[in-house]
Jmol script that loads the backbone (N, CA, C; Angstrom):
load data "model"
ATOM      1  N   MET A   1     -29.903 -26.637  47.571  1.00  0.00           N
ATOM      2  CA  MET A   1     -30.125 -25.306  47.040  1.00  0.00           C
ATOM      3  C   MET A   1     -30.380 -24.359  48.204  1.00  0.00           C
ATOM      4  N   ARG A   2     -29.804 -23.225  48.131  1.00  0.00           N
ATOM      5  CA  ARG A   2     -29.973 -22.214  49.184  1.00  0.00           C
ATOM      6  C   ARG A   2     -31.097 -21.261  48.779  1.00  0.00           C
ATOM      7  N   TRP A   3     -32.118 -21.146  49.619  1.00  0.00           N
ATOM      8  CA  TRP A   3     -33.241 -20.261  49.350  1.00  0.00           C
ATOM      9  C   TRP A   3     -32.907 -18.862  49.852  1.00  0.00           C
ATOM     10  N   PRO A   4     -33.074 -17.836  49.009  1.00  0.00           N
ATOM     11  CA  PRO A   4     -32.734 -16.471  49.405  1.00  0.00           C
ATOM     12  C   PRO A   4     -33.478 -16.048  50.666  1.00  0.00           C
ATOM     13  N   GLY A   5     -32.732 -15.557  51.623  1.00  0.00           N
ATOM     14  CA  GLY A   5     -33.313 -15.016  52.839  1.00  0.00           C
ATOM     15  C   GLY A   5     -33.836 -16.049  53.818  1.00  0.00           C
ATOM     16  N   LYS A   6     -33.751 -17.320  53.492  1.00  0.00           N
ATOM     17  CA  LYS A   6     -34.293 -18.353  54.373  1.00  0.00           C
ATOM     18  C   LYS A   6     -33.235 -19.352  54.800  1.00  0.00           C
ATOM     19  N   GLY A   7     -31.977 -19.066  54.546  1.00  0.00           N
ATOM     20  CA  GLY A   7     -30.943 -20.028  54.895  1.00  0.00           C
ATOM     21  C   GLY A   7     -31.040 -21.253  54.007  1.00  0.00           C
ATOM     22  N   ARG A   8     -31.088 -22.418  54.612  1.00  0.00           N
ATOM     23  CA  ARG A   8     -31.164 -23.651  53.831  1.00  0.00           C
ATOM     24  C   ARG A   8     -32.547 -24.299  53.879  1.00  0.00           C
ATOM     25  N   ARG A   9     -33.527 -23.565  54.382  1.00  0.00           N
ATOM     26  CA  ARG A   9     -34.881 -24.124  54.459  1.00  0.00           C
ATOM     27  C   ARG A   9     -35.697 -23.727  53.241  1.00  0.00           C
ATOM     28  N   GLU A  10     -36.490 -24.670  52.758  1.00  0.00           N
ATOM     29  CA  GLU A  10     -37.424 -24.358  51.678  1.00  0.00           C
ATOM     30  C   GLU A  10     -38.528 -23.474  52.248  1.00  0.00           C
ATOM     31  N   PRO A  11     -38.918 -22.427  51.521  1.00  0.00           N
ATOM     32  CA  PRO A  11     -39.992 -21.583  52.044  1.00  0.00           C
ATOM     33  C   PRO A  11     -41.306 -22.352  52.072  1.00  0.00           C
ATOM     34  N   GLY A  12     -42.110 -22.123  53.083  1.00  0.00           N
ATOM     35  CA  GLY A  12     -43.414 -22.765  53.171  1.00  0.00           C
ATOM     36  C   GLY A  12     -44.377 -22.124  52.182  1.00  0.00           C
ATOM     37  N   LEU A  13     -45.210 -22.933  51.570  1.00  0.00           N
ATOM     38  CA  LEU A  13     -46.207 -22.418  50.650  1.00  0.00           C
ATOM     39  C   LEU A  13     -47.575 -22.436  51.323  1.00  0.00           C
ATOM     40  N   ASP A  14     -48.379 -21.475  51.008  1.00  0.00           N
ATOM     41  CA  ASP A  14     -49.719 -21.357  51.568  1.00  0.00           C
ATOM     42  C   ASP A  14     -50.681 -22.190  50.726  1.00  0.00           C
ATOM     43  N   TRP A  15     -50.617 -23.526  50.885  1.00  0.00           N
ATOM     44  CA  TRP A  15     -51.456 -24.409  50.065  1.00  0.00           C
ATOM     45  C   TRP A  15     -52.940 -24.123  50.245  1.00  0.00           C
ATOM     46  N   PRO A  16     -53.435 -23.910  51.472  1.00  0.00           N
ATOM     47  CA  PRO A  16     -54.867 -23.594  51.590  1.00  0.00           C
ATOM     48  C   PRO A  16     -55.254 -22.332  50.813  1.00  0.00           C
ATOM     49  N   GLY A  17     -54.375 -21.351  50.821  1.00  0.00           N
ATOM     50  CA  GLY A  17     -54.638 -20.122  50.064  1.00  0.00           C
ATOM     51  C   GLY A  17     -54.679 -20.384  48.568  1.00  0.00           C
ATOM     52  N   HIS A  18     -53.742 -21.190  48.068  1.00  0.00           N
ATOM     53  CA  HIS A  18     -53.729 -21.530  46.642  1.00  0.00           C
ATOM     54  C   HIS A  18     -54.978 -22.324  46.267  1.00  0.00           C
ATOM     55  N   GLU A  19     -55.387 -23.235  47.147  1.00  0.00           N
ATOM     56  CA  GLU A  19     -56.583 -24.033  46.871  1.00  0.00           C
ATOM     57  C   GLU A  19     -57.843 -23.171  46.867  1.00  0.00           C
ATOM     58  N   ARG A  20     -57.888 -22.141  47.707  1.00  0.00           N
ATOM     59  CA  ARG A  20     -59.030 -21.219  47.698  1.00  0.00           C
ATOM     60  C   ARG A  20     -59.101 -20.453  46.383  1.00  0.00           C
ATOM     61  N   LEU A  21     -57.944 -20.053  45.866  1.00  0.00           N
ATOM     62  CA  LEU A  21     -57.922 -19.241  44.650  1.00  0.00           C
ATOM     63  C   LEU A  21     -58.200 -20.045  43.381  1.00  0.00           C
ATOM     64  N   ALA A  22     -57.663 -21.254  43.286  1.00  0.00           N
ATOM     65  CA  ALA A  22     -57.752 -21.978  42.015  1.00  0.00           C
ATOM     66  C   ALA A  22     -58.045 -23.463  42.167  1.00  0.00           C
ATOM     67  N   GLY A  23     -58.270 -23.913  43.370  1.00  0.00           N
ATOM     68  CA  GLY A  23     -58.475 -25.334  43.594  1.00  0.00           C
ATOM     69  C   GLY A  23     -59.698 -25.911  42.910  1.00  0.00           C
ATOM     70  N   HIS A  24     -60.681 -25.074  42.591  1.00  0.00           N
ATOM     71  CA  HIS A  24     -61.898 -25.566  41.948  1.00  0.00           C
ATOM     72  C   HIS A  24     -61.648 -26.105  40.546  1.00  0.00           C
ATOM     73  N   LEU A  25     -60.550 -25.700  39.915  1.00  0.00           N
ATOM     74  CA  LEU A  25     -60.251 -26.171  38.559  1.00  0.00           C
ATOM     75  C   LEU A  25     -59.527 -27.513  38.535  1.00  0.00           C
ATOM     76  N   ILE A  26     -58.846 -27.866  39.596  1.00  0.00           N
ATOM     77  CA  ILE A  26     -58.040 -29.091  39.614  1.00  0.00           C
ATOM     78  C   ILE A  26     -58.885 -30.356  39.488  1.00  0.00           C
ATOM     79  N   PRO A  27     -59.983 -30.509  40.229  1.00  0.00           N
ATOM     80  CA  PRO A  27     -60.758 -31.751  40.120  1.00  0.00           C
ATOM     81  C   PRO A  27     -61.370 -31.982  38.732  1.00  0.00           C
ATOM     82  N   GLU A  28     -61.476 -30.909  37.937  1.00  0.00           N
ATOM     83  CA  GLU A  28     -62.045 -31.041  36.602  1.00  0.00           C
ATOM     84  C   GLU A  28     -61.110 -31.751  35.633  1.00  0.00           C
ATOM     85  N   LEU A  29     -59.837 -31.864  36.005  1.00  0.00           N
ATOM     86  CA  LEU A  29     -58.876 -32.525  35.127  1.00  0.00           C
ATOM     87  C   LEU A  29     -59.004 -34.031  35.263  1.00  0.00           C
ATOM     88  N   ARG A  30     -59.095 -34.701  34.140  1.00  0.00           N
ATOM     89  CA  ARG A  30     -59.180 -36.157  34.152  1.00  0.00           C
ATOM     90  C   ARG A  30     -57.778 -36.721  34.290  1.00  0.00           C
ATOM     91  N   PRO A  31     -57.581 -37.641  35.236  1.00  0.00           N
ATOM     92  CA  PRO A  31     -56.247 -38.232  35.361  1.00  0.00           C
ATOM     93  C   PRO A  31     -55.926 -39.085  34.137  1.00  0.00           C
ATOM     94  N   PRO A  32     -54.649 -39.187  33.769  1.00  0.00           N
ATOM     95  CA  PRO A  32     -54.297 -40.029  32.626  1.00  0.00           C
ATOM     96  C   PRO A  32     -54.611 -41.491  32.916  1.00  0.00           C
ATOM     97  N   GLY A  33     -54.859 -42.242  31.883  1.00  0.00           N
ATOM     98  CA  GLY A  33     -55.112 -43.666  32.044  1.00  0.00           C
ATOM     99  C   GLY A  33     -53.855 -44.400  32.478  1.00  0.00           C
ATOM    100  N   ARG A  34     -54.014 -45.671  32.729  1.00  0.00           N
ATOM    101  CA  ARG A  34     -52.887 -46.476  33.207  1.00  0.00           C
ATOM    102  C   ARG A  34     -51.722 -46.476  32.219  1.00  0.00           C
ATOM    103  N   HIS A  35     -52.037 -46.390  30.943  1.00  0.00           N
ATOM    104  CA  HIS A  35     -50.999 -46.432  29.906  1.00  0.00           C
ATOM    105  C   HIS A  35     -50.749 -45.049  29.303  1.00  0.00           C
ATOM    106  N   GLY A  36     -51.043 -44.026  30.039  1.00  0.00           N
ATOM    107  CA  GLY A  36     -50.823 -42.668  29.549  1.00  0.00           C
ATOM    108  C   GLY A  36     -52.141 -42.001  29.190  1.00  0.00           C
ATOM    109  N   GLU A  37     -52.050 -40.881  28.546  1.00  0.00           N
ATOM    110  CA  GLU A  37     -53.234 -40.089  28.200  1.00  0.00           C
ATOM    111  C   GLU A  37     -54.058 -40.817  27.146  1.00  0.00           C
ATOM    112  N   VAL A  38     -55.326 -40.967  27.406  1.00  0.00           N
ATOM    113  CA  VAL A  38     -56.255 -41.581  26.469  1.00  0.00           C
ATOM    114  C   VAL A  38     -57.223 -40.494  26.023  1.00  0.00           C
ATOM    115  N   HIS A  39     -57.287 -40.273  24.726  1.00  0.00           N
ATOM    116  CA  HIS A  39     -58.188 -39.241  24.198  1.00  0.00           C
ATOM    117  C   HIS A  39     -59.560 -39.841  23.945  1.00  0.00           C
ATOM    118  N   ARG A  40     -60.576 -39.138  24.391  1.00  0.00           N
ATOM    119  CA  ARG A  40     -61.954 -39.565  24.231  1.00  0.00           C
ATOM    120  C   ARG A  40     -62.701 -38.540  23.396  1.00  0.00           C
ATOM    121  N   PRO A  41     -63.800 -38.955  22.765  1.00  0.00           N
ATOM    122  CA  PRO A  41     -64.607 -37.978  22.024  1.00  0.00           C
ATOM    123  C   PRO A  41     -65.050 -36.841  22.947  1.00  0.00           C
ATOM    124  N   GLY A  42     -64.965 -35.641  22.469  1.00  0.00           N
ATOM    125  CA  GLY A  42     -65.372 -34.483  23.251  1.00  0.00           C
ATOM    126  C   GLY A  42     -64.277 -33.879  24.111  1.00  0.00           C
ATOM    127  N   ASP A  43     -63.097 -34.511  24.168  1.00  0.00           N
ATOM    128  CA  ASP A  43     -62.006 -33.978  24.999  1.00  0.00           C
ATOM    129  C   ASP A  43     -61.582 -32.577  24.580  1.00  0.00           C
ATOM    130  N   GLY A  44     -61.576 -32.320  23.288  1.00  0.00           N
ATOM    131  CA  GLY A  44     -61.144 -31.004  22.806  1.00  0.00           C
ATOM    132  C   GLY A  44     -62.013 -29.886  23.350  1.00  0.00           C
ATOM    133  N   GLU A  45     -63.328 -30.098  23.327  1.00  0.00           N
ATOM    134  CA  GLU A  45     -64.251 -29.083  23.825  1.00  0.00           C
ATOM    135  C   GLU A  45     -64.118 -28.921  25.343  1.00  0.00           C
ATOM    136  N   ILE A  46     -63.946 -30.035  26.033  1.00  0.00           N
ATOM    137  CA  ILE A  46     -63.791 -29.982  27.490  1.00  0.00           C
ATOM    138  C   ILE A  46     -62.523 -29.221  27.861  1.00  0.00           C
ATOM    139  N   ARG A  47     -61.419 -29.517  27.175  1.00  0.00           N
ATOM    140  CA  ARG A  47     -60.157 -28.811  27.450  1.00  0.00           C
ATOM    141  C   ARG A  47     -60.272 -27.333  27.128  1.00  0.00           C
ATOM    142  N   ALA A  48     -60.897 -27.007  26.000  1.00  0.00           N
ATOM    143  CA  ALA A  48     -61.042 -25.601  25.615  1.00  0.00           C
ATOM    144  C   ALA A  48     -61.849 -24.834  26.658  1.00  0.00           C
ATOM    145  N   ALA A  49     -62.913 -25.432  27.164  1.00  0.00           N
ATOM    146  CA  ALA A  49     -63.727 -24.770  28.192  1.00  0.00           C
ATOM    147  C   ALA A  49     -62.928 -24.586  29.479  1.00  0.00           C
ATOM    148  N   TRP A  50     -62.117 -25.594  29.844  1.00  0.00           N
ATOM    149  CA  TRP A  50     -61.290 -25.495  31.047  1.00  0.00           C
ATOM    150  C   TRP A  50     -60.266 -24.371  30.899  1.00  0.00           C
ATOM    151  N   VAL A  51     -59.628 -24.313  29.752  1.00  0.00           N
ATOM    152  CA  VAL A  51     -58.628 -23.263  29.512  1.00  0.00           C
ATOM    153  C   VAL A  51     -59.283 -21.885  29.562  1.00  0.00           C
ATOM    154  N   GLN A  52     -60.478 -21.753  29.010  1.00  0.00           N
ATOM    155  CA  GLN A  52     -61.179 -20.462  29.064  1.00  0.00           C
ATOM    156  C   GLN A  52     -61.460 -20.053  30.505  1.00  0.00           C
ATOM    157  N   ARG A  53     -61.887 -21.007  31.352  1.00  0.00           N
ATOM    158  CA  ARG A  53     -62.122 -20.678  32.763  1.00  0.00           C
ATOM    159  C   ARG A  53     -60.814 -20.289  33.451  1.00  0.00           C
ATOM    160  N   ALA A  54     -59.734 -20.986  33.127  1.00  0.00           N
ATOM    161  CA  ALA A  54     -58.433 -20.660  33.725  1.00  0.00           C
ATOM    162  C   ALA A  54     -57.958 -19.274  33.275  1.00  0.00           C
ATOM    163  N   ARG A  55     -58.196 -18.929  32.027  1.00  0.00           N
ATOM    164  CA  ARG A  55     -57.745 -17.625  31.511  1.00  0.00           C
ATOM    165  C   ARG A  55     -58.497 -16.463  32.139  1.00  0.00           C
ATOM    166  N   GLN A  56     -59.656 -16.723  32.688  1.00  0.00           N
ATOM    167  CA  GLN A  56     -60.445 -15.659  33.309  1.00  0.00           C
ATOM    168  C   GLN A  56     -60.022 -15.389  34.752  1.00  0.00           C
ATOM    169  N   LEU A  57     -59.142 -16.204  35.282  1.00  0.00           N
ATOM    170  CA  LEU A  57     -58.674 -16.004  36.653  1.00  0.00           C
ATOM    171  C   LEU A  57     -57.750 -14.791  36.730  1.00  0.00           C
ATOM    172  N   PRO A  58     -57.723 -14.111  37.870  1.00  0.00           N
ATOM    173  CA  PRO A  58     -56.753 -13.023  38.053  1.00  0.00           C
ATOM    174  C   PRO A  58     -55.333 -13.599  38.115  1.00  0.00           C
ATOM    175  N   PRO A  59     -54.313 -12.771  37.878  1.00  0.00           N
ATOM    176  CA  PRO A  59     -52.932 -13.262  37.850  1.00  0.00           C
ATOM    177  C   PRO A  59     -52.515 -14.055  39.089  1.00  0.00           C
ATOM    178  N   ALA A  60     -52.913 -13.628  40.280  1.00  0.00           N
ATOM    179  CA  ALA A  60     -52.522 -14.357  41.497  1.00  0.00           C
ATOM    180  C   ALA A  60     -53.127 -15.755  41.501  1.00  0.00           C
ATOM    181  N   ALA A  61     -54.361 -15.884  41.020  1.00  0.00           N
ATOM    182  CA  ALA A  61     -55.004 -17.194  40.970  1.00  0.00           C
ATOM    183  C   ALA A  61     -54.361 -18.077  39.900  1.00  0.00           C
ATOM    184  N   LEU A  62     -53.904 -17.481  38.801  1.00  0.00           N
ATOM    185  CA  LEU A  62     -53.197 -18.263  37.781  1.00  0.00           C
ATOM    186  C   LEU A  62     -51.896 -18.833  38.335  1.00  0.00           C
ATOM    187  N   ALA A  63     -51.186 -18.036  39.113  1.00  0.00           N
ATOM    188  CA  ALA A  63     -49.956 -18.535  39.746  1.00  0.00           C
ATOM    189  C   ALA A  63     -50.295 -19.685  40.699  1.00  0.00           C
ATOM    190  N   SER A  64     -51.381 -19.548  41.442  1.00  0.00           N
ATOM    191  CA  SER A  64     -51.812 -20.625  42.339  1.00  0.00           C
ATOM    192  C   SER A  64     -52.175 -21.876  41.552  1.00  0.00           C
ATOM    193  N   LEU A  65     -52.860 -21.702  40.421  1.00  0.00           N
ATOM    194  CA  LEU A  65     -53.227 -22.839  39.580  1.00  0.00           C
ATOM    195  C   LEU A  65     -51.981 -23.572  39.098  1.00  0.00           C
ATOM    196  N   LEU A  66     -50.982 -22.836  38.679  1.00  0.00           N
ATOM    197  CA  LEU A  66     -49.740 -23.456  38.220  1.00  0.00           C
ATOM    198  C   LEU A  66     -49.082 -24.254  39.342  1.00  0.00           C
ATOM    199  N   LEU A  67     -49.009 -23.686  40.537  1.00  0.00           N
ATOM    200  CA  LEU A  67     -48.417 -24.401  41.670  1.00  0.00           C
ATOM    201  C   LEU A  67     -49.208 -25.663  42.011  1.00  0.00           C
ATOM    202  N   LEU A  68     -50.537 -25.571  41.962  1.00  0.00           N
ATOM    203  CA  LEU A  68     -51.364 -26.739  42.247  1.00  0.00           C
ATOM    204  C   LEU A  68     -51.190 -27.820  41.187  1.00  0.00           C
ATOM    205  N   LEU A  69     -51.044 -27.421  39.923  1.00  0.00           N
ATOM    206  CA  LEU A  69     -50.814 -28.390  38.847  1.00  0.00           C
ATOM    207  C   LEU A  69     -49.464 -29.086  39.013  1.00  0.00           C
ATOM    208  N   ILE A  70     -48.447 -28.323  39.405  1.00  0.00           N
ATOM    209  CA  ILE A  70     -47.123 -28.913  39.640  1.00  0.00           C
ATOM    210  C   ILE A  70     -47.194 -29.898  40.800  1.00  0.00           C
ATOM    211  N   ARG A  71     -47.871 -29.516  41.881  1.00  0.00           N
ATOM    212  CA  ARG A  71     -48.006 -30.412  43.030  1.00  0.00           C
ATOM    213  C   ARG A  71     -48.742 -31.694  42.641  1.00  0.00           C
ATOM    214  N   LYS A  72     -49.807 -31.556  41.842  1.00  0.00           N
ATOM    215  CA  LYS A  72     -50.577 -32.731  41.399  1.00  0.00           C
ATOM    216  C   LYS A  72     -49.718 -33.640  40.536  1.00  0.00           C
ATOM    217  N   ALA A  73     -48.963 -33.060  39.603  1.00  0.00           N
ATOM    218  CA  ALA A  73     -48.112 -33.866  38.730  1.00  0.00           C
ATOM    219  C   ALA A  73     -47.016 -34.564  39.522  1.00  0.00           C
ATOM    220  N   ALA A  74     -46.443 -33.872  40.495  1.00  0.00           N
ATOM    221  CA  ALA A  74     -45.385 -34.492  41.316  1.00  0.00           C
ATOM    222  C   ALA A  74     -45.926 -35.668  42.110  1.00  0.00           C
ATOM    223  N   ALA A  75     -47.152 -35.539  42.611  1.00  0.00           N
ATOM    224  CA  ALA A  75     -47.757 -36.615  43.382  1.00  0.00           C
ATOM    225  C   ALA A  75     -48.074 -37.832  42.513  1.00  0.00           C
ATOM    226  N   GLU A  76     -48.299 -37.569  41.205  1.00  0.00           N
ATOM    227  CA  GLU A  76     -48.628 -38.660  40.277  1.00  0.00           C
ATOM    228  C   GLU A  76     -47.396 -39.201  39.564  1.00  0.00           C
ATOM    229  N   GLY A  77     -46.218 -38.785  39.972  1.00  0.00           N
ATOM    230  CA  GLY A  77     -44.988 -39.304  39.364  1.00  0.00           C
ATOM    231  C   GLY A  77     -44.306 -38.336  38.417  1.00  0.00           C
ATOM    232  N   GLY A  78     -44.843 -37.129  38.283  1.00  0.00           N
ATOM    233  CA  GLY A  78     -44.215 -36.123  37.442  1.00  0.00           C
ATOM    234  C   GLY A  78     -44.531 -36.285  35.966  1.00  0.00           C
ATOM    235  N   TRP A  79     -43.903 -35.450  35.176  1.00  0.00           N
ATOM    236  CA  TRP A  79     -44.069 -35.496  33.720  1.00  0.00           C
ATOM    237  C   TRP A  79     -42.972 -36.332  33.129  1.00  0.00           C
ATOM    238  N   SER A  80     -43.299 -37.016  32.057  1.00  0.00           N
ATOM    239  CA  SER A  80     -42.248 -37.808  31.387  1.00  0.00           C
ATOM    240  C   SER A  80     -41.809 -37.122  30.123  1.00  0.00           C
TER     241      SER A  80
END
end "model"
wireframe off; spacefill off
backbone 0.3
color backbone group
């Protein structure tokens, strides 16, 4: 894929900057179990609180959160 204005190089991302803006929300996510997502009592309330904190972020931090989530999912094998 050809990146606009960069020739054939992928543009570098400012990962430290993204982590400063939204990195505090990533560790709060529970990794899926060995056999996929396991639902536990209280998960609904925990997820709702996490989403509320994410919704309060400014737009630039939300974009950073999305990039960090994609990077985390890719490192864990992606989405199925």
